[in-house]
C-alpha positions as CSV (number, residue, x, y, z in Angstrom):
1,M,-9.3,-52.0,-22.8
2,T,-10.9,-55.2,-23.8
3,A,-14.7,-54.9,-24.5
4,T,-17.5,-57.7,-23.2
5,E,-20.6,-58.7,-25.3
6,M,-23.4,-58.4,-23.0
7,V,-27.3,-58.6,-23.0
8,V,-29.8,-56.6,-21.5
9,V,-31.3,-58.6,-19.2
10,A,-34.0,-55.9,-17.4
11,R,-35.0,-52.4,-18.1
12,Q,-37.3,-50.0,-16.2
13,P,-38.1,-46.5,-15.9
14,V,-36.8,-44.6,-12.7
15,A,-37.9,-41.3,-13.0
16,A,-39.3,-39.3,-15.9
17,G,-36.8,-39.4,-18.8
18,V,-34.5,-42.2,-16.7
19,V,-34.1,-45.7,-17.7
20,E,-32.4,-48.0,-15.4
21,F,-30.6,-51.1,-17.7
22,G,-29.3,-54.4,-16.3
23,L,-26.8,-55.6,-18.3
24,A,-25.1,-59.4,-17.7
25,R,-23.1,-61.8,-19.8
26,A,-24.6,-64.1,-22.3
27,D,-22.9,-67.2,-20.8
28,G,-24.2,-66.4,-17.2
29,A,-20.5,-66.0,-15.9
30,A,-19.7,-63.7,-13.0
31,L,-18.6,-60.2,-14.1
32,P,-15.7,-58.1,-12.7
33,G,-15.7,-56.7,-9.3
34,W,-16.4,-53.4,-8.8
35,E,-16.4,-50.7,-6.1
36,P,-18.7,-47.7,-5.6
37,G,-17.7,-45.0,-8.2
38,A,-17.1,-47.2,-11.0
39,H,-18.3,-46.7,-14.3
40,V,-18.8,-48.6,-17.4
41,D,-18.1,-47.4,-21.1
42,L,-21.1,-48.7,-23.9
43,E,-20.3,-48.9,-27.1
44,L,-23.7,-47.7,-28.7
45,G,-23.2,-47.2,-32.3
46,P,-20.3,-45.7,-34.6
47,G,-18.6,-43.0,-32.3
48,L,-20.6,-43.6,-30.0
49,L,-18.8,-44.6,-26.7
50,R,-20.7,-43.3,-23.9
51,Q,-19.6,-43.6,-19.7
52,Y,-22.3,-44.5,-17.2
53,S,-21.9,-45.1,-13.4
54,L,-22.5,-48.3,-12.0
55,C,-25.5,-47.9,-9.4
56,G,-26.3,-51.5,-8.3
57,D,-24.7,-53.5,-5.7
58,P,-21.2,-54.5,-6.1
59,A,-21.7,-57.8,-4.4
60,D,-24.0,-58.7,-7.3
61,R,-21.8,-60.4,-9.8
62,S,-24.5,-61.1,-12.1
63,V,-25.6,-57.8,-13.3
64,L,-24.2,-54.5,-14.1
65,R,-26.9,-51.7,-13.6
66,I,-26.6,-48.2,-15.0
67,A,-29.3,-45.6,-15.6
68,V,-29.2,-42.9,-18.3
69,Q,-31.2,-39.9,-18.5
70,R,-32.3,-38.9,-22.1
71,E,-30.5,-35.7,-23.1
72,A,-32.9,-34.0,-26.2
73,A,-29.8,-32.1,-26.6
74,G,-26.9,-34.2,-25.6
75,R,-24.6,-35.4,-28.5
76,G,-26.6,-38.6,-29.5
77,G,-25.4,-41.2,-26.7
78,S,-29.0,-41.2,-24.5
79,R,-31.2,-41.4,-27.3
80,A,-29.3,-44.4,-28.5
81,A,-29.2,-46.1,-25.2
82,H,-33.0,-45.3,-24.6
83,E,-33.9,-46.7,-28.5
84,R,-31.6,-49.3,-28.7
85,L,-31.0,-51.1,-25.2
86,T,-33.9,-53.3,-25.3
87,V,-34.4,-56.5,-23.5
88,G,-32.5,-59.3,-24.9
89,G,-30.3,-57.1,-27.0
90,T,-26.7,-57.5,-26.6
91,V,-24.0,-54.3,-26.2
92,R,-20.4,-54.3,-26.1
93,V,-19.4,-53.0,-22.6
94,H,-15.8,-51.9,-21.6
95,G,-14.5,-51.7,-17.8
96,P,-15.7,-51.2,-15.0
97,R,-13.0,-48.7,-14.2
98,N,-13.3,-46.3,-11.2
99,T,-12.1,-42.7,-11.5
100,F,-14.2,-41.6,-8.2
101,P,-13.3,-44.0,-5.8
102,L,-15.1,-43.9,-2.2
103,V,-11.9,-43.5,0.0
104,A,-12.6,-45.0,3.7
105,A,-14.0,-42.5,6.5
106,R,-15.8,-42.5,9.5
107,R,-18.2,-39.6,7.9
108,Y,-19.5,-38.4,4.9
109,R,-21.5,-35.7,2.9
110,F,-22.9,-36.4,-0.3
111,V,-24.5,-33.7,-2.8
112,A,-26.2,-34.9,-6.0
113,G,-28.1,-33.2,-8.5
114,G,-30.1,-34.6,-11.2
115,I,-28.5,-38.0,-12.4
116,G,-25.5,-37.6,-10.7
117,I,-27.1,-39.0,-8.1
118,T,-26.0,-42.6,-10.1
119,P,-22.7,-43.0,-8.4
120,I,-23.8,-41.8,-5.0
121,V,-26.4,-44.7,-4.9
122,A,-23.9,-47.3,-4.3
123,M,-21.8,-44.8,-2.2
124,V,-24.2,-44.3,0.6
125,A,-25.0,-48.1,0.7
126,A,-21.2,-48.9,1.5
127,A,-21.0,-45.6,3.9
128,D,-24.1,-47.3,5.8
129,A,-22.9,-50.7,5.6
130,A,-19.4,-49.8,7.0
131,G,-21.5,-48.1,9.8
132,A,-20.2,-44.6,8.8
133,D,-21.9,-41.3,9.9
134,W,-23.6,-39.8,6.5
135,H,-25.6,-37.4,5.1
136,L,-27.1,-36.7,1.5
137,A,-28.4,-33.6,-0.1
138,Y,-30.3,-34.7,-3.4
139,G,-31.2,-31.8,-5.6
140,G,-33.5,-31.9,-9.1
141,R,-35.5,-30.2,-10.9
142,T,-39.0,-31.9,-9.9
143,R,-39.4,-34.7,-7.3
144,A,-40.9,-36.9,-10.6
145,A,-37.5,-36.3,-12.3
146,M,-35.1,-37.6,-9.4
147,A,-34.1,-41.1,-9.8
148,Y,-34.0,-43.1,-6.8
149,A,-35.7,-40.5,-4.6
150,T,-38.4,-41.9,-2.7
151,G,-36.3,-45.6,-2.4
152,L,-33.2,-43.9,-0.9
153,R,-35.8,-42.1,1.6
154,D,-37.5,-45.1,2.7
155,R,-34.5,-46.7,2.8
156,Y,-32.3,-44.4,4.9
157,G,-34.7,-42.0,6.1
158,D,-33.5,-38.7,7.9
159,R,-30.5,-39.0,6.1
160,V,-31.4,-38.4,2.7
161,D,-32.8,-34.5,2.3
162,L,-34.5,-33.9,-1.1
163,Y,-34.7,-30.9,-2.4
164,P,-36.9,-30.7,-6.0
165,Q,-36.3,-27.1,-7.0
166,D,-39.9,-26.5,-7.8
167,E,-40.6,-26.8,-4.0
168,T,-37.5,-26.0,-2.1
169,G,-35.8,-24.0,-4.5
170,L,-31.5,-24.8,-4.9
171,L,-29.6,-26.7,-2.7
172,D,-28.6,-25.0,0.6
173,L,-24.8,-25.3,-0.4
174,A,-24.0,-22.6,2.3
175,G,-25.7,-24.5,5.4
176,L,-24.6,-28.0,3.8
177,L,-20.7,-27.2,3.4
178,A,-20.9,-24.8,6.0
179,G,-17.0,-26.0,7.0
180,P,-14.7,-29.0,6.1
181,G,-15.5,-31.1,8.9
182,D,-13.4,-34.0,9.5
183,G,-15.0,-36.7,6.3
184,P,-15.0,-36.2,2.7
185,V,-17.3,-34.1,0.6
186,Y,-18.7,-36.5,-2.7
187,C,-20.6,-34.2,-5.1
188,C,-21.6,-35.0,-8.6
189,G,-24.2,-33.3,-11.1
190,P,-24.4,-30.6,-13.4
191,E,-21.4,-28.5,-14.1
192,S,-23.3,-25.5,-12.3
193,L,-23.3,-27.5,-9.2
194,V,-19.7,-29.0,-9.1
195,R,-18.7,-25.3,-9.7
196,A,-20.6,-24.2,-6.6
197,V,-19.3,-26.9,-4.7
198,E,-15.8,-26.1,-5.4
199,E,-16.2,-22.4,-4.9
200,H,-17.7,-23.4,-1.1
201,C,-14.9,-25.6,-0.3
202,R,-11.5,-23.6,-2.0
203,D,-10.2,-23.0,1.4
204,W,-10.6,-26.5,2.7
205,P,-7.7,-29.4,3.3
206,P,-6.7,-31.0,-0.3
207,G,-8.3,-33.7,-1.1
208,R,-11.3,-33.6,1.3
209,L,-13.6,-32.7,-1.6
210,H,-14.1,-35.3,-4.2
211,V,-16.3,-34.2,-7.8
212,E,-17.2,-36.1,-10.9
213,R,-18.1,-33.8,-13.9
214,F,-20.4,-34.7,-16.7
215,A,-19.4,-31.3,-18.8
216,P,-15.9,-29.9,-18.9
217,R,-14.6,-27.1,-16.7
218,D,-14.6,-23.7,-18.5
219,D,-11.2,-22.7,-17.6
220,T,-9.4,-25.5,-18.8
221,A,-8.1,-23.9,-22.0
222,G,-4.5,-22.4,-22.9
223,P,-2.7,-21.2,-26.3
224,D,-1.2,-24.2,-28.4
225,T,1.8,-24.6,-29.7
226,A,3.3,-27.7,-31.9
227,I,4.5,-30.3,-30.2
228,E,6.4,-34.0,-30.6
229,V,4.8,-37.1,-29.5
230,E,6.5,-40.2,-29.1
231,L,4.8,-43.4,-28.7
232,A,6.7,-45.6,-26.9
233,L,5.1,-49.2,-27.7
234,S,4.0,-48.4,-31.5
235,G,7.5,-47.2,-32.4
236,R,6.2,-44.1,-33.8
237,T,6.8,-40.1,-33.7
238,V,3.7,-37.8,-34.0
239,T,3.7,-34.2,-34.6
240,V,0.8,-32.3,-33.1
241,P,0.1,-29.3,-34.7
242,P,-1.6,-26.4,-32.5
243,G,-5.1,-26.5,-32.0
244,V,-5.5,-30.5,-32.9
245,P,-5.9,-32.8,-29.7
246,I,-3.4,-35.3,-29.3
247,L,-6.1,-37.8,-29.2
248,R,-7.4,-37.3,-32.9
249,A,-3.5,-37.2,-33.9
250,V,-2.5,-40.4,-32.7
251,Q,-5.7,-41.8,-34.0
252,E,-4.9,-40.5,-37.6
253,A,-1.5,-42.0,-37.3
254,G,-3.0,-45.3,-37.0
255,V,-2.6,-46.2,-33.4
256,P,-6.0,-47.2,-31.6
257,V,-6.6,-45.1,-28.5
258,L,-10.4,-45.5,-26.5
259,S,-12.2,-42.7,-26.3
260,S,-15.4,-41.5,-25.2
261,C,-16.1,-37.9,-24.1
262,R,-13.3,-36.1,-25.8
263,E,-13.9,-33.1,-23.3
264,G,-11.7,-34.0,-20.5
265,T,-14.4,-35.3,-17.9
266,C,-14.2,-39.3,-18.4
267,G,-11.1,-40.4,-18.1
268,T,-11.4,-43.0,-20.9
269,C,-8.3,-41.9,-23.2
270,E,-6.2,-41.5,-20.0
271,T,-2.8,-42.3,-21.2
272,P,0.7,-43.0,-18.9
273,V,3.6,-40.0,-19.3
274,L,6.6,-42.0,-19.8
275,A,8.8,-38.3,-20.3
276,G,7.9,-34.9,-20.9
277,V,5.8,-32.5,-19.1
278,P,1.9,-32.4,-19.6
279,E,-0.5,-29.1,-19.5
280,H,-3.6,-30.4,-18.2
281,R,-6.5,-29.1,-19.6
282,D,-8.6,-31.9,-18.1
283,S,-11.6,-31.8,-15.5
284,L,-10.8,-35.1,-13.9
285,L,-7.3,-35.8,-12.5
286,S,-6.8,-35.0,-8.9
287,A,-4.1,-32.2,-7.9
288,Q,-2.1,-35.0,-6.8
289,D,-2.1,-36.5,-10.3
290,R,-1.5,-33.6,-11.9
291,A,1.7,-32.8,-9.9
292,A,2.9,-36.5,-10.3
293,G,2.7,-35.7,-14.2
294,D,3.1,-39.5,-14.9
295,T,-0.5,-39.7,-16.7
296,M,-2.7,-37.5,-18.7
297,L,-6.2,-37.2,-20.8
298,I,-4.8,-37.0,-24.2
299,C,-8.2,-35.7,-25.8
300,V,-7.7,-32.2,-24.2
301,S,-4.5,-31.8,-22.6
302,R,-1.0,-30.9,-24.2
303,A,2.4,-30.3,-23.2
304,R,4.8,-28.0,-21.2
305,T,7.6,-29.3,-23.1
306,P,8.5,-29.7,-26.7
307,R,8.5,-33.6,-26.4
308,L,6.0,-36.0,-25.0
309,V,6.7,-39.9,-24.7
310,L,3.3,-41.9,-23.9
311,E,3.0,-45.4,-23.4
312,L,0.9,-46.1,-26.5
């Protein structure tokens, strides 16, 4: 994926600990089009490639907007963004890409927690513009920490319900997700929220629930065996020992692969599978994608067959 050098043209706080950044091309050229749910990957320093959802207006081709919550206990990406992305400065940007697309529907339910509101902002705007019936339940630790909360409530009224935990307690998922209804549910937020929503929706028809994670599921690991991975485009074959990610083995063999989370959540390292059967351990691909077996996230996933052939 080719990177574009972009300029930070705007920076403003949108909640306690959350800053929105506007990114534009230095030459003023139009930016690539994108749809709600899309994200970009930012190169924030050596080994710091981080993924952020786009939360602006897809019709505005002059600027890309992201919001970054500073995580004191994170892996350094959010701290780098807050400290290094200053107005007038530059950053290399990959994308946009979309692994969380909004499907066309007449009705939607949106559930967001904390900084998980970022992809949802563009989704509710698109749903509203399309004349769909929709509702957003948005929770956070405190009202002050909930990015875009006031603007969403002012713009959309009672279609948006806010649940600051210190005022209202946790989201009432039993009431919000009482049944599958006749439209999709979109959820983004911390792992505790996503897992709770999945539990409420576990018996629903396939494809009704759509989620995006910031952290890996805790049930994706399995026993490892050595596998042989043929890299079709590079003309090389790599033996991947037990306990070694395919991604790392491929990179150590000198074949460049773009990656970000290394936890199976962001999709940056998604790679086409030409032969063999993947053992999916990611937290991103849908059941349909897993069944097709023609793509995999090589940062965490392995193989059910002794050999894989990848388009690398």
